[in-house]
Phi, psi and omega in degrees: 000150174259153176198194185231137178232119179245132181225151175208104183062230180273002183271148171203162172225134179234133178236114174233106176065235184267005185254131175244127183231123178243147175212126172260022178091337181249307185242144171244131182246125174247112183250133180246118185292317182296321179268351185047057178227150173230127177259125185249122182222162165307140176300321178274113185277005183099178180304333187282328193280145176255131177261122189298335175297348181267005192297338183258355182232007190305328190275359184289326175220153180074016176213146167277138185244137182219139174277121181269310190183163170259142175211155171261139183213124171056033177079010184240151178255129175247140166269129180255120182250128181259131176247132178231127177309142172276344166238079183299333182287342173282352194242150170272351178238159184253331188211144168232134175249132181244118181262111188255118180297112183304314183294315184266353186051043179230157171289123173255340178200148172223132178239132185243128187255095184287144178303330184258014176096352179272100178261143177230144177236130180247123178240123182277116185260328173213149185219122176241133174263339182271000187286139180246103174265136184286158182302324180301341182292335189253008183234136178291127178247112180304324180292341179277336183231074182293148179071009183289128177288129178258135175240107185264118182259009184288000000 
C-alpha cells in the first residue's frame, strides 16, 4: 500500500488506505474510515512496537549493526545495513534491513522480517525536511470524523 507519513519529533501521522494513525507522543489513535472506528492506545506499544518516528534513529540503541552490502536499485546506490535486536525474545521480528541512499545519505527503504513470516517493506518515495506541521496534525479530531465509535484500550 502507498501512504503518507508525517513526523515531528516523536509525533507522527500515517495514512495507509482507509487507515489513519495519529500519535502525539503520548496517545495513539488508529482510525478506520470504512468501519468508522477509532482505537485509542498509549503511544508506546512496549518494547516490541516500532515507532515510525524512529525510522532514522532505530539503529542507535537495542541492535547489533552489520554492514551487509552495497547494491544498485532504481539507478541509485544503496548501503544495506542489517540490524539484529540485542534482546530478540522481546521482539516479534528477527531482522531489519535499512537501505541508505549513498548519494543523499537518507533512508530509502526499510524491510522488517517477522518471526512468524510477517514481513513489511517501507519505501521512501519522497522526503521533505522543511515541512512545518501543526500539533493538530498528530491528534485525532472527533469533529472531522463524526459518529466514530471509540474503543479505548488504555
